[in-house]
TIFIMI-893277 format. One line per field, with one value per residue: residue number from 1; y, x, z of N, C-alpha, C in turn. Coordinates in steps of 0.1 Angstrom, whole numbers, plus 5000, padded with zeros to 4 digits. Each point is the difference from the previous one (the first is absolute). Layout:
n <- NUM|...
n.y <- Y|...
n.x <- X|...
n.z <- Z|...
ca.y <- Y|...
ca.x <- X|...
ca.z <- Z|...
c.y <- Y|...
c.x <- X|...
c.z <- Z|...
//
This chain:
n <- 1|2|3|4|5|6|7|8|9|10|11|12|13|14|15|16|17|18|19|20|21|22|23|24|25|26|27|28|29|30|31|32|33|34|35|36|37|38|39|40|41|42|43|44|45|46|47|48|49|50|51|52|53
n.y <- 1836|4987|5001|5000|4987|5004|5011|4992|4991|5011|5005|4988|4998|5013|4998|4988|5005|5010|4990|4999|4998|5007|4988|4997|5006|4994|4990|5003|5002|4989|4993|5007|4997|4988|4999|5005|4992|4990|5004|5001|4989|4995|5006|4996|4988|5001|5006|4990|4993|4998|4991|5009|4995
n.x <- 8094|4999|5003|5013|5001|5013|4995|4991|5010|5007|4990|4998|5013|5000|4989|5004|5012|4994|4994|5012|5000|4990|4999|4990|5007|5010|4992|4995|5012|5004|4990|5002|5012|4997|4991|5009|5009|4991|4997|5013|5001|4990|5005|5012|4995|4994|5012|5006|4990|4990|5006|5004|4990
n.z <- 0329|5002|5013|4999|4998|4999|4994|4994|4998|4997|4993|4994|4999|4996|4993|4996|4999|4994|4995|5003|4987|5004|4993|5009|5010|4995|4998|5012|5005|4993|5005|5012|4998|4996|5010|5008|4994|5001|5012|5002|4994|5007|5010|4996|4998|5012|5004|4993|5005|4992|4994|4991|4994
ca.y <- 4990|4995|5000|4987|4990|5003|5011|4995|4991|5008|5006|4990|4997|5011|5001|4989|5004|5011|4993|4991|4986|4996|5000|5005|5015|5005|4999|5010|5013|5001|5002|5014|5007|4998|5007|5014|5003|4999|5011|5012|4999|5003|5015|5007|4998|5008|5014|5001|5000|4990|5003|5002|4990
ca.x <- 5010|5003|5014|5007|4997|5008|4994|4988|5004|5006|4989|4993|5008|5000|4987|5000|5009|4993|4989|5005|4999|4986|4997|4987|5001|5008|4991|4991|5007|5002|4987|4997|5008|4994|4988|5003|5005|4989|4992|5007|4999|4987|4997|5007|4992|4988|5003|5003|4988|4999|5007|4991|5002
ca.z <- 5000|5014|5004|4998|5011|5011|5008|5006|5010|5011|5007|5008|5011|5009|5007|5009|5011|5008|5007|5010|4995|4999|4986|4998|5001|4988|4988|5002|4997|4986|4994|5001|4990|4987|4999|5000|4987|4990|5002|4995|4985|4996|5001|4989|4987|5000|4997|4986|4992|4990|4988|4989|4989
c.y <- 4995|5001|4987|4991|5002|5010|4995|4991|5008|5007|4990|4996|5011|5001|4988|5003|5010|4994|4990|4985|4995|5001|5005|5015|5006|4999|5011|5014|5002|5002|5014|5009|4999|5008|5016|5004|5000|5012|5013|5000|5003|5015|5007|4998|5008|5014|5002|5000|4989|5004|5002|4990|5006
c.x <- 5003|5014|5007|4997|5008|4994|4988|5004|5006|4989|4992|5008|5001|4987|4999|5008|4993|4988|5005|5000|4986|4995|4986|4999|5007|4991|4989|5006|5002|4987|4995|5008|4994|4987|5002|5005|4989|4991|5006|5000|4986|4996|5007|4993|4987|5002|5002|4987|5000|5008|4990|5003|5000
c.z <- 5014|5003|4998|5011|5012|5009|5007|5012|5012|5008|5009|5012|5010|5008|5010|5012|5009|5007|5010|4995|4999|4986|4997|5000|4989|4988|5001|4996|4985|4992|5001|4991|4986|4999|4999|4986|4989|5002|4994|4985|4995|5001|4989|4987|5000|4997|4986|4991|4990|4987|4988|4989|4987
//
């Protein structure tokens, strides 16, 4: 379940502020967060194994 839009907007604003207002750097930081989250999910699914049909 995705976070509410307000939470996403707050995160984006916080990352942008932490990057000193540099939008390109903020995009890169957010992309790294997305990649780390997707890797974490993939590892979890691999531990669960395949579902039985």
